[in-house]
N, C-alpha and C positions, 0 to 999 in steps of 0.2 A: 689471335695475334692482330695487334693494331697495324695500321698503315704507317703512321708516323708517331714518333715521341720526340718532343723537344725537351731537353733536360736542362735543369738548373738555370732558369732564366727569370729575369724580372718580368712579372705579369701585371699589366693594366687590364683589368677584366671588363672594363667598359662601364662599371657602376660609378666611377669617379672617386672610389675609395683608394687608399694608399697602395703603391706597388707592393707585391709580395713575391718572394722567391718560390719557385716550384717547377714542376713539370706539367706539360700539356700533352695529351695523347688523343688521337682520333682514328676512326675507321669508317669507311664508306661514307665520308663526307660529314660525319657527326662526331662531335667531341665526346669522348668516352671517359676521360680522367682529367682532373685538375688539381694540382697540388703535389702529391707524392705518388709517382708512378713506379715505385720500386715493386719488382716482381712481375711487371708487365714487360712484354717484348713486342717488337714492331719490325716491319720490314725495312723501315728507314729510321735511323736514330740520329738526331742532330744535337751535339753538345754545344750549348750557347757560349758565346765569348762574353767576357765581362762587360757590363754596361748595356748589353742588347736588351731591348724591351719587346715583349710579345703583347699584342693587343688584338681585338677583333678587327677584321678588315674594315677600312674606312667606307663610309657611305657618302656619295656625293648627291645631295638632294635636289639639285637643279642644274641640268645641262641642256645644251642644244646639240648633243652628239648623236642625233637620230640617224645620221648616215655613217657613223664611224665604223659600225661593225661590218658594213658592206665595203668600206674603203680599206680597212685593215682589221681583221677579225681578232687580232691580239689586243686591240684597243690600248695600245702601248701608252698614250699620254695619261690614261687613267691608271692602268695596271702599275706602271712604274712610280706612281705616287702612293701606292698602297691602297688604292681604291679597288674594292671588290664588288661593289654594287653601286650603280648610278640611276638616277631618274631622268628619263628623257620626255620629250613632248611638252616642254615648259613654255610659258608665256603665251598660251593659246595656239602654239604651232605644233602639229604633229603631221606626219606624212600620210596618215590614214584617218578616217576613210575618205574616199572621194566618189564623185559621180563623173561619168565620162564627159558630160557637157561642161563641167567646171574644172576639169583636171588642169588645164592650162593655168587657170586662175590660182589654183593650189600650188603649182610648181613655182610660180612667180612669188607667191606669198612666202613659201619656204626658202626661196633663194635670198630673201632679205635677211634671213637668219643663217645664211651660208650653208644651207642644206641643199645640195645639188647632186642629183643621181641620174643615171641613164633612163631614157624613156621606158625601156623594157622592164627595168626594175620598178619604176613606178606602177606599172600595170599590175604588179603583184600585191598592191597595197589597197585594193578596193575596200576590204574590211580589215578590222584588227586581227581577226583569226588568220587571214592570209599574210598579212604583215609579220605576225609573230612566227609563223611557220617558216617564212623566208629567212627571217633573221636568225632563227635557231639553226637553220641548214647551214649557215656560215660558220658554225663552231665558235660562238662568242667566248672569249676568255674570262669575261667578268659577267656578273648578273646585270641585266637590264630590266628595270621596272618602268612601265610606260604609262604616261598620262595621254588622255585624248584631248586635243587642242579644241577649245571652244571656237576659235576662229576657223579651224578646219571643218568643224561641224557646220558652221554657218555657210562656208563656201560650197560644201558639198550640196546643201540644200538651197541656198539663196544666192550664191555667188558673192559678189562684193557690194550688194545692194545696201544702202544706208536707210534702213527702215526696221520696223519690228516685224517679226515673223507672223505669218498667218497662223491660226490654229492647226491647220494641216502641216505647215512647215515645222511648227514646234513639235508636232508628234513624230514627224520624220527625224528630226535631230535627236529626239529622245530614243527612238528605235535604234539609230546608229550608235548612240552612246551605250545603250543597254547591251547591244551585241558585243561591244568592246569590253564591257564590264563582265559580261558572261564568260569571256574567254581570257580573262586575267588582267585586264588593264586596272590600275589601282586608283583611278580617279579621272578628274578633268582639270585642265588648266586654263586660265584666262590671261590675256594680255590687253588690258583695257586702256592702254595709251596707243595701241596699234589698231589700224583698220584691219578687219571689220569688228574686232572685239569692242572698240570704242563705240560702236553703233548700238550695242546692247544695252538695256537697262536692267535694274536689279531684278525686276520681276522675271525676265527671261532667265537670267543666271540662276535665280532661285528655283526656278521650275525644273532646269536641267540638273541642279544639284540635288533635287529630291531623288532622281534616279541614282546618283552617286551614293546617296545615303542608304538606299536599298542594299548595297553591297558593303556598307561600312567604309566607303571610300573617302578620298581626300579631295578637297578643292584647293588647288595650288593657284594663287593669283598674283600676277603683276598688277598691283592696284592702280586705280585710275589716276592717281597723282602721287609723286614722291616729293613734291615741293610744298608750296604754300597751302594747297588743299589736301595734304596727307591725312589729317584726322578725319575729314569727311570720307575720303576714299577707304580708309581703314574701317570706319563705321559701316560702310556698305558691305565690306567683306564679312564683318562680324554678323551683320543682319542676315546675309546669305546663309551663313553657317547656322545661326540660330533658327531661322525659319525652315531650312531644309533638313537639319539634323545631321549634316556631314561634317567631317573634320575639316579645318582650315589651316593651310600653310601659306603664311605671307612670304612671297618670293623676294629675294635679295633685298631685305628691309634696309632702308636708308632714308636719310633726310637730305635733300639736295641743297637746302639752305642751312647754314650753321646756326640752327635754332635749338639749343639743348632743352629749352622748356617744352618745345613741341615734341622732342624725342621722349622726354619723360612722360608727357600726356599720352603719347602712343603706347607706352608700356603700361601706364595705368588703365587704359582702355582694354588692352588685351588681358591684363590680370583680372579686371572686373568681368570680362566675358568668361574666363576660365572659372571664376567663382560662381557664375551663373550657369555653368555646365558645359560650355563650349570647349571642345578639344582644339586648341589653337597653339601653334608655335610659329616661329619664323626662321628663315635661313639667311645667311650672309656670306659674301665672299671677303677675302682678306685684303682688299685694296680700297682706296678712296678714289679710285677711277673705275668707271664702267665702260662697257662696250656695246654697241649695237649697230644697226644699219644706219648709214648717214641719212637715209630717208626719214628716220625717226624725227628729224628736225623740222619736217614739214607738218602742216595741219593734217589731221587724220582724213579729211575729206578728199585729199589729193589721191590717195591710193585707191579710191573707188572710181576715179576718173580714168580716161584713156590717155596714154602717153602723148598722143597728138595734141591734146589740149594744152599740155605744158609747153608745146612748141610755139604757141601763141603768146605774143607780147602782152596782150590783154589779160589773158589767163595768168600769166607770170605776175603781172601787176596786182591781181587779186590775191595771189598767194603771198606776195611780198607784204601787202597790207595786213594780211592776217598774221604773219610773222611779227610784224612791227607793232601791232596793236592789240591782238586778241589774247585773252587769258582763260577762255572757256575750255581749253585743253591744256596738257602739260607742255607749255611752250618753252622748250629747252634753249632756244635762241635767245629768250629773255632772261632765263634763269641762270645760265652758265657764261662764264668768261670765255670768250672765243679764242683766247690765247691758249686755253687748256683743252680745246676740242682738237684732237689730233687725228689726222686722216691716216689710217694704217693699211687700208687696202683700197686701191682704185686702179684696176688693171689697165684701163684705157687712158688714164691721166697719171702715169707713173711719176711725173715730175713733182706732183703734190704729196706723194706718199711720205710720211714722216713729218710733214709740216703741220702746224696748227691751221685752223681754218682762217684766222686773222693773217697769218703768215703767207698762206697761199693767196689770199686776197691782195696782199701788198705786192707779192711778186708778180701778179697778173695785172695790177694797176686798176682793180675794181673793188667795190665793197664786199662785205662778208657774205651778204645774201646773193649777190651775183655770182660769186665763186661757188657757192653751194649749188645753185641752179646749174652752172656750167659742168661741175664735176658729176652731178646726178644724171644729166642728160648725156653726156659723153660715155658714161658707164651704164646707161639704161637702168639707173637705180641701184646697181650692184656695186656698192661701196661701203666700207665699214670704218667706224671711227671709235677712238677712245676719248672719253671725257671725264674730267675731274669734277666730282660733285660735292665734296666736303673736305674737311680736314681730317687727320687721322684720329683726333680726339673723339669725333663722332663715330668712327669705326669701332674704336675701343669701348665706348659706352654701350654700343649695341651688343658687342661681343660679350660683355660682362653679364648680360641677362642669362639666367640658367635655361631659358627656353630658345636660345639661339643655336640653331643647327648649322652646319657648314655645306654650302652649296656653291659651286664654282661659277655658275652661269657660263660655263665655257662654250666658246662659239668658234666653230671652224677647226676643232682640234684634229690633227693628224692628216690634214689635206695638203700640207706643205706650203700653205699660203700664210702671210702675216696674220697674227691673231693677238688678242690680249693675253698676257702671260698667265692669267689665271687658268686658262685652258690646260696649261702644262705644269703649274706650280702651286695651285691654290692650297691643297691640303698640306703639302710639306711646308709652305710658307707659315701656316698656323703654328707649327712646331718650332720652326727656326726663329721667326720673328717674335711671335706673340707669347711663346712659352720661354724659349731659351734666352733670347736677347732682351725682351722688354717685360717679361714676367707679368703679363696681363692675365693669363691663366696658369694654373699648375698643369703639368703633363697629364696627370690623371683626369683632370676636368676637360682638357682639350681632347682627349681620347673619348670621353663620354659624349662630347658634343657631336662627334662624326661617327658614332657607333650606336650605343643604346638609346640615346635620345631620339634620333629618327626611327630606329628600328622599332622601339617600343610604340611610338606614335603611329607608325604605319601598321603595326601588328604582324611583323615578319619574324621569322625564327632566327634572327641574326642580332649582332651587336653586343653579345656577351660571351665571355669565356666561361662557360658552364656546361656541364654535362647535358647532352641532349640538344645543344644548339648547333647550328651549322658550323662547320669548320671553315669559316672565312676568317683567315689569320694573316696578320702582317707582323714581321719581325723587323725593327729598325734600330738605328743607332741614334739616340737623342742628341749626341754631341756633333753629329755631322749631317743629320737630315736637313734638307734645304734645297735651294735651286738658285742658279745664276740668271734665270730668265728675266728679261726686261721687256719694256713696251717695244723698243726698237730691235730687240733680239730675243724673241719669245720662245723659240723652238729649241729648248734646252733640256737635257734629261735631268730629272731630280737626282739627288745624292742621299745617301744614308738609308735607303730602303734595301734590306739584306734579302728577305724572302717574302713572297706573297703566295698564299694558298687560297684557292677559290673552290668552295665545295669540296674541300679536302685535297684537291690536286695542286701540286707544286706548279705555279705558273711563273714565278720569278725567283732566281737564285743569284745572290750577290749582284743584282741589278741587271742580270741577263735573262731574257724571256726563255722559258723552257717549253719546247715544242711538244714533248711528250706529256702524257697525262699520269706522271708518277704518282 
């Protein structure tokens, strides 16, 4: 007897092929029948309503929800979007491993990505094995796959020092990375626009990725530039993959200048790398606005300095000159229109929340750099922004590539504070806007992008409605799936997700979380 049978439903099996009508059955978390389940019986039988679609559970390939399971183990911002698997530890930031002498630096580093936990919780994350045991003890409702942050490895061994590691330090980082991979981490991430990732060269990253390759893992990278130097940054990522032998995932691929020729060249580079044997894909979120710490507008060297330096007018003058003149780093204050940089969280200066950086400067009677400094100082660096980086045509062009997976880059989900709406609506927006409203992708292809494409790339037993695959399943109404979440009102529950099953267990029914493990 099966645990569940879903009868007479439209099935998007994850392959991208046309919908077909049929039944799906599973037992003990594994799919046992697809197509005709006549003659089979189950403890639970659900007769589908006309129009419902059954697909593999959605996979979010890029989040910063490292603390979500500890805040709310149901992980509702993901679960209610139909997400059954997410990848955390992105952009070089993970909560593990740490060394006691540098734990304070790691907590500060994670805080910039809105990852904040009690000190006693942190003490259980010294190694990946201890982190994973603690996370599992909280009964997570969805599958969490974890990357080891390169920045975190560096901090554990070197603190925030802006230099190359010694041979002994390199071996220490490799040992910590190998421990994590031994216990189930799926790879390493880097954030090369943030300190301390920005301090690493290609040789350092390649050496670490050789460890990742031993486990057939993935190198997920926020490349060194997404603006004018994108192609050089992309080539670095390709070289690291080719020289180390590991898979490469280009994180939240974008072009922050509306240069369609550059985007085409980026795709040609990735395709040439595939032809040369590199396993490489990219992911993308469904917005032309991004979100990160407001401190990302500063030069990378600032984060290696003490806060007290920033209190000095002479030091601030040095930083101002860097912002006004330097292009050796991804200088977003030069690249972006300050009217489109929106301050969404700044607890100590709430009068500026919801304003653009330019608007906040006008209201305070100072220039844009002065207000940036003021907000960061008042909030001790803990402030978050949304910024517009391109037009929607660029987003559409990237999405049309068959190698583009779907990653929300969700930041601060579930903690009750303002966040980019992608943390609550990214996957459902794919189906409401890009499938139903604007017809950029077919429904079947959209399903493939957030199911079998990442699952097959990662080598996990998910992403397909086939016998023998994990019963991670979402049932949704394609006519109503969507969200009302906006930048100024992001914490809204998605619509149109009828059921979610994770490893065969019903976790969502008609949009309501199910506490039991039916």
